[in-house]
N, C-alpha and C positions, 0 to 999 in steps of 0.2 A: 504494500500500500504506500502510495506516494503522499508526502505532506503537501497540503495546499499552502499558498503563501500566508494564509492567516491561521493555520493550525498551530496549536500550542508548541509543537516541536520544530516549527520552521525557523529558518535563519532570520526571517523578518520579525517573527515574534520574539526570538531571543534578543535581537537588536533593540526592539522597542522596550522590553523589560530592562535591558542594560541601561538604556538612556534614561528611563524613569528612575532607576536606582541611583544613577549618577546625579540626576536632577535633585532627588531627595537627599542625597549625600551632600550636595552643595548647599541645599537649604539648611540642613542640620548644622553644618560648619558655620554658615553665616549667622544663624540664630544664636549659636554658642558665642561667637565673636561679638555680636551685638549685645548679648546679655552681659558678658564680661565688661565690655566698654561702658555700658550703662551703669552697672553696679559700681565700678571703680569711679566713674565720673560723678555719680551721686555722692559717693564717699568723699571725694576730693572737695566737692562743693559744700557738703555738710560739715566737714571737719577741716576746712582750709587753714584756719588759724593754728590748731595744734599740729597739723601735718607740716605747715610751714616752719614751725619751731623745730619739729623733729628732723625734717629733711634739709632745712636751710633756706629754701627760696622764700621770697615775700609771699604773704597770704594772698595777695591779689593774683600772683602768678599761679599759685596752686589752684585758686578758684577758676582762673582762665583755662588752665589745663583741664580741670574737671568739666567745664562747660564745653570745651572742644571735644572731649571724650564722649560726653553725653550726646552732642550733635552728631558725631561720627557714628555712635551706636544706633541712633535713630535712623540715620541714613542706611546703615548696613541692614537694620531690621526692615526698612522699606524695600530694599533690594530682595531680601529673603521672602517677602510676601508676594512678590511678582509671580504670576502664573508660570511664565517661562523666564528664567533668570538669564539675562543677556551676558555673554562672555565679556563684553566691554565693561559692564557694571562690576563684574567680579574682578577684572583687571584693575579698575579704579580702586576697589577695596584693597586689593593687594598692594597697589601703588601707595595708598595712604599708609599701610603698615610698613612698607619699606622706607617711606619718608620719615615716619615716626622713629624707626630704628636709626636711620642716619642722623636725624636731629639729636637723638639721645646720645649717640656715640660722639657727635661733634661737641655737644655740651660738656661731655666728660673730658674729651681730648683738649678742648680749648679753654676749659674752665669758665664757661659762660655764666654758670650759676655758682653761687657761694654755698656749695653743698656740705652738709655734715657727713661724717662717716656713714651714718644711717642713710642719708640721701644718696650717696655714691652707691651703696649696696642696693638700695631700692631701685635706682636707675638701671643698674645692671640686671636686677631681677625682673623688672617690667619689660625689658627687651625680650626676654625668653618667650612669654606667651604670644607676644606680637609676632615674633619670628615663627613660632609653631603654627599660628593661624595662617600667616601668609604662605608658609610652605604647604600646609594642608590644603588651602584653597587652590594653590597652584597645581598640586597633584591631582585634585578632583577636576580642575579645569582641563588639564592635559588628557584626562581619561574621557572627556566628553567627545561625542561624535560631532565632527565638523558639520554634518548635514542636519543637525538639530535646530538650525535657524539662529544660533547664537554666535 
């Protein structure tokens, strides 16, 4: 018996299921990224003064970073809610993550901020999840089928 193009065992069906899994995988990683950004952003905003004292930067800078993180988290969440997640939107999310990493490294290398030891450690630690999410998003994006319209 030969499989029809739409039968469960056909190559077309396997291709469709794979694309759906990849789309859902991208949605999951974006939702996790958005959630983390939002939670940390709210934390920075809510505790800007004590975090500024702990890490070294001015309270206003901590609050600004929190607001930026909250806005980025909301943007990432909006992308995750799209019915079809465009590759260009995912690339923009990845680009923001890479920019965040580069700015963090530059701030450390050039001493742009008067960080305490805790601030230096925190800056290094916050680079890790950003790099993990950017790498994860890149891996899922590379597994996407180019014919899926994104």
